[in-house]
N, C-alpha and C positions, 0 to 999 in steps of 0.2 A: 100509293096504290089506288086511292080514289080517282086521281087524275087518269091513270091508265085504264081503269074500268070505264070512266066516262068517255074516253076516246074510243074504246072498243064498242061501247053502246052506240055512239054516234056513227061509227063506221057501219055497224049493222043496220041502223036506220037508213043510211044512205043507200045501202044495197037493196033494201026493201022497196025504195022508190026508184030503183034503176040507176042510181048514181054511185060511184065509188070514189074514195079519196084519191086525189091526184098524187102520184108518186113524185118524189123529189126530182126535179129536172124535166118532168114530162109536161107538155103543154096541156091545159084543160080542154075538154071537149068544146067545140064551137058553140057559142051562145051561153055557156055555163057561167054562173056567177061564182066567183071565188072569194075566199076570206082567209086572211092570214096576217101575221105580224111582219113588219119590215125591220129586221134586226141589223145592227151595224155588222159589216163583214169582220171587223176586228175589234176586240175589246182589250185595251192595253192596260194592264194593272200597274199603276204608279203610286198607289197609296193603299191604306188599310181598308177603305170603303170608297166605292165609286158608284155614282148614279149613272145609269145607262138609259137613254131615251129611246123608246120604240114607238112606232106609229102603226096604225091599223090600215091594212090594205083591203078595202071594201069598195071596189070600183062600181058595183051595182047599187050600193046603199041599201042592201037587203036585210041587214041585221039591226035589231034594236038594242041588243046587249050581247057581248061576247066575252068569254073567259078563255085564257090560254095558260099553258104551263111551259116554262122554259127549263129543259132538263139537260144535264150534262154528265160527266164522269162521276162515279160514286153516287152520293145522295143529293148532290146539288140540284136544287129546283126552285123556281119562283113563279107564283101565279100573277098574271097580268089581267086586269079587268078593265074593259071599256064600257062606258055608260051609254045612254040613249043618243047623245049628240057629241061625239068626239070633236074637240075644237081644233084638231089639226096640229096641236103642239106636242102631242104624244103623251105617253105614260112613262113612268120611271120605275125601274127596279134597281136594287143595290147589289153590286158584286163585292163580296168581302172575302175574308180569309178562308171561308168554308167552300169556296169555289176553286177546285183544282184546275190547272191548265188543261185545255182540251177543247173539243168541239161540242157546242151546245145547240139543241134543236128546239124550236117552238112548235107546240102542238095545240090544236083547238080542243078545248074541253067541252064547251057549251056555247050555243048560239041561240038566242031567242029571235025568231023571225023565220022567213022562208028557208027551206033547206038549201045549203050552199055546199060547194066543194072546198074542203079545208086544204090549205097549202102549208107545207112546212118551210121554215127558213132556218138558216144556220149561221152561227157566229163562232169565231175562234177566240178563246180567252188565253192570253199569255202575259207574262210579266214584261214590263217595258225595260229598255236599256238606253244608255247614253254613250256617245262616241265622240272622240275628238282626235284631230290629226295635226301634228306640227311638222314642218319641213324646213330643214336647214342645209345650207350649202357650204362646202369647202372645196374650192376648185371645181373639178368635174364630178365630185362625189356629193350625192344628196342623201341626207339621213332623214328617214321617215319614221316618226314615232306616233303610234296609235295607243290611246288609252280608253278603256271601256269600263262602264259601271252598269250594274243591274239592280233593280228594286228587289229587296228581300222581304218576303212576307213574314218570315220568322223574326227578323230583326226590326221590321217596320221602318226601314231606311235603305238608302242606296249604299251598295257595297261594291268593291272592286270585282269585276267579272273576270275570274281566272280561267285559264285553259280554254278561252274562247277564240275562235278563228275569225280572221278578217282577210278580205281580198283587197290588195292595193291596186289602184288603177291610175293611169295617166291619161289626160285628155288629149285626143287627137285634134288636128286642125279643123276637122269637120264637126267637132263638138261631141263625137262619140268617145267612149272610154276603152282603153286598151289595158289588158292584164299586165301587171308588173310582178306580182308575187303574192304569196299567202303567208300570214304570220299567225302565231298563237300567243295569247297574253300570258304574262307571268303572274306571280303571286300578288303583284300590285295592280294587275289588270292592264299592264302596258306591254308593248312589243316594239322592237325597232328593226328597221330593214334599210340597208344601204343600197343605192342604185347609182349607176354611172350615167350621167347626162351632162354634156358640155353646154347645153342650152337651157334656158329657163323653162320650167314646165309647171303644169297644174296637176295636182294629185288629189286623190280622195281615198278613203277606206270604207269598205262595206262589210260590217260584221254579219256573220251568218245567223240565220234563224236556227233555233233549236226547238225541241218539243215544248219547252217551258218558257222560252224567251223569244220575243221579236227582236231581230237584228236592226241596226240603224246604219244610215249612210252619213258620214261626217261632212261638214262643210269643206269645200275645197281649200287647198293650201298651195302657195306658189313658192318655188325656190329654183 
């Protein structure tokens, strides 16, 4: 609540001096100095605790000290403080089991220095996955086997990713990929698909993103 009140107070102060916070995706007014965090686009959960590095976006060098809060679904939040002379290596905050999957937004809480326009930035937090593909041939029949795993926060380890869908693809001569089929993983996290091809081919599998998990693309396999 303190962070939200501080953001509201800052927005009111900006309005008093004739400036308003820039909406997400809107370009700032010409000549305006902006201030914000540079969050990674994706934060992939592959362990119980992960340090995430963020940097300060202060192109005008107008602030002496700034404080941000990164907020997401539920009560997940973390304060990020930058001192008088950020060294460019960034600050860190820790993503742990209290952070549910979803979209997180950085908001400016306080800045000491000339009034600037605060910019929001967004990061998507999801669990990581692993994917492998094997291809074997018998005559003109090629058997493609995909196996998937997902990091489990509850178990604190990697588990078979069940009922997960993957798209199978074959590489064309020009290097692009053609659709072969779609599979769903079984209780062991694996699926198989047979295709007919008299010639040697290169294949890969692309597991689908879900709300909680980032999909993966397997290394290619030839058969």
